[in-house]
C-alpha positions in Angstrom: -39.1 -9.4 30.0 -36.5 -10.9 27.6 -34.5 -7.7 26.9 -34.4 -6.5 30.5 -33.5 -10.0 31.8 -30.7 -10.5 29.2 -29.2 -6.8 30.0 -29.3 -7.5 33.8 -27.4 -10.7 33.3 -25.0 -9.1 31.0 -24.4 -6.3 33.6 -23.7 -8.9 36.3 -21.4 -11.0 34.1 -19.3 -7.9 33.2 -19.1 -6.9 36.8 -17.9 -10.4 37.9 -15.4 -10.5 35.0 -14.1 -6.9 36.0 -13.7 -8.1 39.7 -11.9 -11.3 38.8 -9.4 -9.3 36.5 -8.9 -6.4 38.9 -8.5 -8.6 42.1 -6.7 -11.6 40.6 -9.2 -14.0 42.0 -9.0 -17.8 41.1 -8.5 -17.7 37.4 -5.2 -15.9 37.6 -3.2 -18.0 39.9 0.2 -19.2 39.0 -1.1 -22.6 37.9 -3.6 -21.2 35.6 -1.1 -18.6 34.2 1.4 -21.5 33.4 -1.2 -23.5 31.7 -2.6 -20.5 29.7 0.9 -19.7 28.6 1.4 -23.3 27.5 -1.8 -23.4 25.5 -0.9 -20.0 23.7 2.6 -21.0 22.7 3.8 -24.7 23.2 0.5 -26.3 22.5 0.4 -24.8 18.9 3.4 -26.8 17.8 5.6 -25.8 14.8 3.3 -22.9 13.6 4.4 -20.7 16.6 8.0 -20.8 15.5 7.2 -19.1 12.2 6.3 -15.9 13.7 8.5 -13.3 15.4 8.4 -12.7 19.1 10.2 -9.4 19.7 8.4 -6.6 21.6 6.0 -4.8 19.4 5.9 -7.3 16.6 2.3 -8.5 17.5 0.9 -5.0 17.6 2.7 -4.1 14.3 1.3 -7.1 12.5 -2.3 -6.4 13.6 -2.1 -2.6 12.6 -0.4 -3.2 9.3 -3.1 -5.8 8.3 -5.7 -3.5 9.6 -4.5 -0.8 7.3 -4.2 -3.2 4.4 -7.9 -4.1 4.9 -8.8 -0.6 4.4 -8.2 -0.8 0.7 -10.6 -3.8 -0.1 -13.2 -2.4 2.4 -13.3 0.9 0.6 -13.3 -0.6 -2.8 -16.1 -3.0 -2.1 -18.2 -0.2 -0.5 -17.5 1.9 -3.5 -18.7 -0.8 -6.0 -21.8 -1.4 -3.7 -22.8 2.4 -4.0 -22.1 2.5 -7.7 -24.3 -0.5 -8.3 -27.1 1.1 -6.4 -27.7 3.5 -9.4 -26.0 1.3 -12.2 -27.0 -2.4 -11.5 -25.3 -3.6 -14.8 -21.9 -2.0 -14.1 -20.3 -5.4 -13.3 -22.3 -7.5 -15.4 -19.2 -8.8 -17.2 -18.2 -10.8 -14.0 -21.1 -13.1 -14.7 -18.8 -15.0 -17.2 -16.9 -16.0 -14.1 -20.0 -17.1 -12.3 -20.2 -13.9 -10.3 -23.3 -11.8 -9.9 -22.6 -9.1 -7.3 -25.5 -7.0 -6.2 -25.6 -3.6 -4.5 -26.9 -5.0 -1.1 -24.4 -7.9 -0.9 -21.5 -5.8 -1.8 -22.4 -3.0 0.8 -22.9 -5.6 3.4 -19.6 -7.4 2.7 -17.9 -4.1 2.7 -19.3 -3.1 6.0 -18.1 -6.4 7.6 -14.7 -6.0 6.0 -14.3 -2.5 7.3 -15.5 -3.3 10.8 -13.9 -6.6 11.4 -10.9 -6.5 9.0 -9.8 -2.8 9.4 -11.6 -1.4 12.6 -11.3 -4.7 14.6 -7.6 -5.4 13.7 -6.4 -1.6 14.2 -8.1 -1.6 17.6 -6.8 -5.1 18.7 -3.4 -4.1 17.5 -3.5 -0.9 19.4 -4.6 -2.7 22.5 -1.6 -4.8 22.5 0.5 -1.7 23.0 -1.9 0.3 25.1 -2.7 -2.4 27.7 1.1 -3.3 28.5 2.3 0.2 28.4 -0.5 1.4 31.0 0.0 -1.5 33.0 3.9 -1.0 33.2 4.6 -4.7 31.7 5.2 -6.4 28.5 2.6 -8.4 26.4 2.3 -12.1 27.7 3.1 -13.7 24.4 4.1 -11.7 21.3 4.3 -14.9 19.2 0.7 -16.1 19.7 -0.7 -12.6 19.2 1.2 -12.3 16.0 0.0 -15.7 14.8 -3.7 -15.0 15.6 -3.5 -11.9 13.3 -3.4 -14.1 10.3 -6.1 -16.4 11.7 -8.2 -13.3 12.1 -7.4 -12.2 8.6 -8.5 -15.6 7.3 -11.8 -15.0 9.1 -12.5 -11.7 7.4 -11.9 -13.2 4.1 -14.3 -15.9 4.8 -16.7 -13.3 5.9 -16.5 -11.5 2.7 -17.3 -14.8 0.7 -20.2 -15.5 3.0 -21.8 -12.2 2.7 -21.8 -12.7 -1.1 -22.4 -16.4 -1.4 -24.0 -17.6 2.0 -23.8 -21.3 1.0 -21.4 -23.5 -0.8 -22.3 -27.0 -1.6 -25.0 -26.7 0.9 -22.9 -25.8 3.8 -23.3 -22.3 5.4 -20.1 -20.2 5.2 -20.7 -17.5 7.8 -20.4 -19.8 10.9 -16.9 -20.9 9.7 -16.0 -17.2 9.9 -17.5 -16.9 13.4 -15.5 -19.9 14.5 -12.2 -18.6 13.1 -12.6 -15.1 14.5 -13.8 -16.5 18.0 -10.7 -18.8 18.1 -8.5 -15.7 17.5 -10.4 -13.5 19.8 -10.3 -15.9 22.8 -6.5 -16.2 22.3 -6.1 -12.6 22.4 -8.4 -12.1 25.3 -6.3 -14.7 27.4 -3.2 -12.9 26.3 -4.6 -9.6 27.5 -5.8 -11.1 30.7 -2.2 -12.6 31.3 -0.8 -9.2 30.5 -3.2 -7.4 33.0 -2.4 -9.9 35.8 1.4 -9.0 35.4 0.9 -5.4 35.6 3.2 -3.6 38.0 1.1 -0.5 38.6 -2.6 0.5 38.6 -4.0 0.6 34.9 -5.8 3.8 33.8 -9.3 3.4 32.5 -8.4 3.4 28.8 -6.8 0.0 29.3 -9.9 -1.4 31.0 -12.0 -0.2 28.4 -10.1 -2.2 25.7 -10.0 -5.2 27.7 -13.8 -5.2 28.8 -14.6 -4.3 25.2 -12.9 -7.5 23.9 -14.6 -9.6 26.8 -18.0 -8.2 26.2 -18.5 -9.6 22.7 -18.4 -13.3 23.6 -20.1 -12.7 27.0 -23.0 -11.1 25.5 -23.8 -13.9 23.2 -23.4 -16.4 25.9 -25.6 -14.4 28.4 -28.3 -13.9 25.6 -28.3 -17.8 24.8 -28.6 -18.6 28.5 -31.4 -16.3 29.3 -33.3 -17.8 26.3 -34.3 -15.2 23.6 -31.3 -15.8 21.2 -33.7 -17.8 18.9 -36.2 -14.7 19.0 -36.1 -11.5 17.0 -35.5 -9.5 20.1 -32.6 -11.5 21.2 -31.0 -11.4 17.7 -31.6 -7.6 17.7 -30.0 -7.3 21.2 -27.0 -9.5 20.1 -26.3 -7.1 17.2 -26.5 -4.2 19.5 -24.1 -5.7 22.0 -21.6 -6.0 19.2 -21.6 -2.3 18.8 -21.0 -1.8 22.6 -17.8 -4.0 22.2 -16.5 -1.9 19.4 -17.3 1.2 21.1 -15.6 0.4 24.3 -12.5 -0.6 22.4 -12.7 2.6 20.2 -13.1 4.8 23.4 -9.9 3.4 25.2 -7.9 3.7 21.9 -8.7 7.3 21.2 -8.5 8.6 24.8 -5.0 7.1 24.9 -4.1 8.4 21.4 -5.4 11.8 22.1 -3.4 12.0 25.3 -0.3 10.7 23.6 -0.4 12.6 20.4 -1.2 16.0 22.3 1.1 15.6 25.1 -1.7 16.4 27.5 -3.2 14.1 30.4 -6.7 13.1 30.0 -9.0 16.3 30.2 -11.3 14.3 32.8 -11.0 11.0 34.5 -14.5 11.3 35.6 -15.8 11.5 32.0 -13.7 8.5 31.2 -15.4 6.7 33.9 -18.8 7.8 32.7 -17.9 6.6 29.1 -16.9 3.1 30.5 -19.8 2.5 32.8 -22.3 4.2 30.4 -21.4 2.0 27.6 -21.8 -1.1 29.7 -25.2 -0.1 31.1 -26.9 1.2 27.9 -27.6 -0.1 24.3 -25.2 1.5 21.8 -27.0 2.8 18.5 -24.1 1.9 16.4 -24.3 -0.7 13.6 -27.1 -2.4 11.6 -30.8 -2.1 12.8 -31.9 -5.7 12.0 -30.7 -8.6 14.0 -30.4 -11.0 10.9 -26.6 -10.4 11.0 -26.4 -12.0 14.3 -28.4 -15.1 13.2 -26.1 -15.5 10.2 -23.0 -15.4 12.2 -24.4 -18.1 14.5 -25.8 -20.0 11.8 -29.4 -20.0 13.2 -32.8 -19.2 11.5 -33.6 -15.5 11.4 -36.7 -14.8 13.6 -39.1 -11.9 12.9 -38.6 -8.8 15.1 -41.8 -8.5 17.3 -40.7 -6.9 20.5 -43.1 -6.8 23.5 -44.3 -3.4 25.0 -41.8 -3.9 27.9 -38.9 -4.5 25.4 -39.8 -1.3 23.4 -39.9 0.7 26.6 -36.7 -0.7 28.0 -34.9 -0.5 24.7 -35.8 2.9 23.9 -34.8 4.2 27.4 -31.3 2.4 27.1 -30.9 3.6 23.6 -31.6 7.3 24.7 -29.3 6.9 27.8 -26.4 5.7 25.3 -26.0 9.4 24.4 -24.5 10.1 27.8 -21.2 8.0 27.4 -21.0 9.1 23.7 -21.1 12.8 24.6 -18.7 12.2 27.6 -16.3 10.5 25.3 -16.4 13.2 22.6 -16.0 15.9 25.1 -13.1 14.2 27.0 -11.2 13.6 23.7 -11.8 17.1 22.4 -10.9 18.7 25.7 -7.7 16.5 26.0 -6.6 17.4 22.5 -7.1 21.1 22.9 -5.9 21.4 26.4 -3.3 24.1 26.6 -3.5 24.6 22.8 -1.1 21.9 22.1 -3.3 20.4 19.4 -3.9 23.7 17.8 -0.2 24.3 17.5 0.6 20.8 16.2 -2.5 19.9 14.1 -0.9 17.6 11.6 0.8 15.1 13.7 -0.3 11.6 12.2 -3.4 10.3 13.9 -4.5 13.6 15.5 -6.8 14.8 12.7 -8.4 11.2 12.5 -9.1 11.2 16.1 -10.4 14.8 16.1 -12.9 14.0 13.3 -14.0 10.8 14.9 -14.7 12.7 18.3 -16.5 15.6 16.5 -18.7 13.5 14.4 -19.6 10.8 17.0 -22.4 12.7 18.6 -24.5 13.8 15.6 -24.2 10.4 13.9 -25.2 8.7 17.2 -28.1 11.1 17.5 -29.2 10.0 13.9 -28.7 6.3 14.8 -30.9 6.8 17.9 -33.8 8.3 15.9 -33.6 5.5 13.3 -33.2 2.6 15.7 -36.1 4.0 17.9 -38.1 4.3 14.8 -37.4 0.6 14.0 -37.8 -0.6 17.7 -41.3 0.9 17.8 -42.5 -0.4 14.5 -43.0 2.9 12.8 -40.4 2.2 10.0 -40.4 5.7 8.5 -36.7 6.3 8.8 -35.3 3.0 7.7 -34.7 4.2 4.2 -31.6 6.1 5.4 -30.4 3.4 7.6 -27.7 1.9 5.2 -26.2 5.3 4.4 -26.2 6.3 8.3 -24.5 3.1 9.1 -21.8 3.5 6.5 -21.3 7.0 7.6 -20.8 5.8 11.2 -18.2 3.4 10.0 -16.2 5.6 7.7 -16.4 9.0 9.6 -16.2 7.8 13.1 -15.0 4.1 13.7 -12.3 3.9 10.9 -10.9 7.4 11.7 -10.9 6.6 15.4 -9.1 3.3 15.1 -6.8 4.5 12.4 -5.8 7.6 14.4 -5.0 5.7 17.5 -3.0 3.2 15.4 -0.9 6.1 13.8 -0.5 7.8 17.2 1.3 4.7 18.5 2.8 3.4 15.3 6.3 4.9 15.9 6.6 3.1 19.2 5.4 -0.3 18.1 7.3 -0.4 14.7 10.3 1.6 15.7 10.0 3.8 12.6 7.7 6.8 11.6 5.3 6.9 8.8 7.1 7.5 5.6 5.6 10.9 5.1 3.7 13.2 7.3 2.6 15.3 4.2 1.2 12.1 2.6 -0.6 11.1 5.8 -2.2 14.6 5.8 -3.4 14.2 2.2 -4.7 10.7 3.0 -6.8 12.2 5.9 -8.4 14.8 3.7 -9.1 12.3 0.9 -10.6 9.8 3.2 -12.6 12.2 5.4 -13.7 14.4 2.5 -14.6 11.5 0.3 -16.5 9.4 2.8 -18.5 12.3 4.3 -19.5 14.2 1.2 -20.1 10.9 -0.8 -22.3 9.4 2.0 -24.1 12.7 2.6 -25.2 12.9 -1.2 -26.2 9.1 -0.9 -28.4 10.0 2.1 -29.9 12.8 0.1 -30.9 10.3 -2.5 -32.4 8.0 0.2 -34.6 10.9 1.5 -35.6 11.6 -2.1 -36.7 7.9 -2.7 -38.5 8.0 0.7 -40.5 11.2 -0.3 -41.5 9.7 -3.7 -42.5 6.4 -1.9 -44.7 8.0 0.7 -46.4 10.2 -2.2 -47.1 6.8 -3.9 -45.3 8.0 -7.2 -44.3 4.9 -9.3 -42.2 6.7 -11.9 -38.5 6.2 -11.8 -36.7 9.0 -9.7 -34.0 10.0 -12.2 -32.8 12.8 -9.7 -32.1 10.2 -7.1 -30.1 8.3 -9.6 -28.0 11.3 -10.5 -27.4 12.2 -6.8 -26.3 8.6 -6.0 -23.9 8.7 -9.0 -22.3 11.9 -7.6 -22.2 10.3 -4.1 -20.4 7.4 -5.4 -17.9 9.4 -7.2 -17.1 11.5 -4.2 -16.7 8.3 -2.0 -13.8 7.2 -4.3 -11.8 9.8 -2.4 -12.0 7.4 0.5 -10.5 4.6 -1.7 -7.6 6.9 -2.7 -7.3 7.9 1.0 -7.1 4.2 2.1 -4.4 3.4 -0.4 -2.3 6.4 0.6 -2.5 5.6 4.3 -1.9 1.9 3.8 1.3 2.5 1.6 2.4 5.3 3.9 2.5 2.9 7.1 3.9 -0.1 5.2 6.6 1.9 3.5 7.1 3.8 6.9 7.8 0.4 8.6 10.7 -0.2 6.2 12.0 3.1 5.1 10.6 5.6 7.7 12.9 7.6 10.0 13.7 5.7 13.2 11.5 6.7 16.1 14.5 7.7 18.1 15.5 10.3 15.6 12.1 12.0 15.6 10.1 13.3 12.6 11.6 14.0 9.4 12.4 17.7 9.4 11.1 18.1 5.8 7.7 17.0 6.9 7.0 19.7 9.3 6.0 23.3 8.8 7.4 24.4 12.2 10.3 26.8 11.6 13.7 26.6 13.4 14.7 28.2 15.4 11.8 28.3 17.8 10.5 32.0 18.3 9.3 32.6 21.7 6.6 35.2 21.7 4.8 34.7 25.0 5.2 32.5 28.1 5.2 28.9 27.4 6.0 25.5 28.8 8.6 22.8 28.0 5.8 20.4 27.0 4.4 22.9 24.4 7.8 23.2 22.8 8.3 19.5 22.7 4.8 19.1 21.2 5.8 21.3 18.2 8.6 18.7 17.4 11.4 20.9 18.7 12.5 18.1 20.8 16.3 18.3 20.2 18.6 19.6 23.0 20.2 22.1 20.7 17.0 23.8 19.8 17.5 27.6 19.7 14.8 29.6 21.6 14.8 33.2 20.2 12.9 35.8 22.2 10.8 38.1 19.9 11.9 41.2 21.8 14.7 42.2 24.1 14.9 44.7 27.0 17.7 46.5 28.9 15.9 45.6 32.1 17.8 43.4 34.7 17.2 39.7 34.1 15.5 37.3 36.5 15.5 33.4 37.0 13.7 31.7 34.2 10.6 29.7 35.3 10.2 26.1 33.9 
């Protein structure tokens, strides 16, 4: 009954937190607010004076660093994929005392992508979304900016720990856990203070991001209190709850980004509520299937995964139910973007293609993850061979595009400038999306080939699998190029991009001017096509001698 008890305790804890935040009970009194602000700023001493405190600086800092982490994450993953078919490719590094292996590089690439890129982009986006939807400002920009550098340091330590778990007999990964939790707690307190000062009712996307942040530490505490954290089932559940946290934050970010970028309101508030409640009540299939990563983060011994019959039944049921919030999110995002054809008329706006890709691919990849996780939970283990490729595809085709797209959609507002080139952003999307999807599909094909030979008990080397993996690695290099393009485009835009008040660079749009009116339309659709200036000329495609009538707006 360990899994059921832990999940029930988690549901109760999240409900209590939501009530406290929403009703302003106890912890959000004036005394606690003043004390929290003191701990976030004055108590840090001189370091707080080295960061900027103007509005949007914190979100910009987190987003820029998250974009920069895309480059090492893609490069490390590419090297890991390459070493899977050519183990001696980096043998020359042994002269420096380095002996990288495919598994360690893929694991470290996964951690850098999830925590360094996805995590920082989502947290940075939340620092704009939550105050914007709450009609307030971020409680402390300075502390949030300072914590971005602490988080970056934590990600760097994660990378070291994934390749060298112990240094002089000391485990490295718990240090990364300490640093990341220190930054996360400060960010959570900052978000709670911001939510407490809201001047209007916050929509669900803001609550998704706040609850997503809180659910990560709460889940670990709840599992530790209920007892099974030192068991294989508890460690497996802790890994799964981490996926729930990222999924909730991603959901809030892309729902806001889809609405903001397309100019449409959310297609369905009911589906947004289903997404939020369903994500909390179910077990998300995102992430690694084993629980060893949770034990490494906590610095405890990894236990063998031996779930009881009740755990298997409850886990399989909650995993299957997780498709409901995922499908609800995908349908809501796609419906919002395509509402009134705004997305179809303005498909190249920075961030929109990425959000569209993530919403479209979330369902099939989640179904694949559901089958693999259920196969592992029941002990069959017939599909675990494709686990790594499927996890990487979930990261690079769903989570990275979703977080990057949401960040791109709000980047002009937080930085005050547009990205340097919309055309470069478009090329970066095609390189990253095409490279990651095609490369990982070929890698998964090689996995299936190896699984078939293993089942047939053939001991000969599979040369075909090696050639397919080589092709997959080469294609994945497109994701590396796309990461570089996206990062440089955002960094250059923050210095040399057109001012957000001036609108998009006219040379970067394919919309002709003047705007030709071929049928009845709305002002919103005209603005969505970047024809936002007051002197835009609207030219009817046909004229008539019939008497005129009042224009309906």
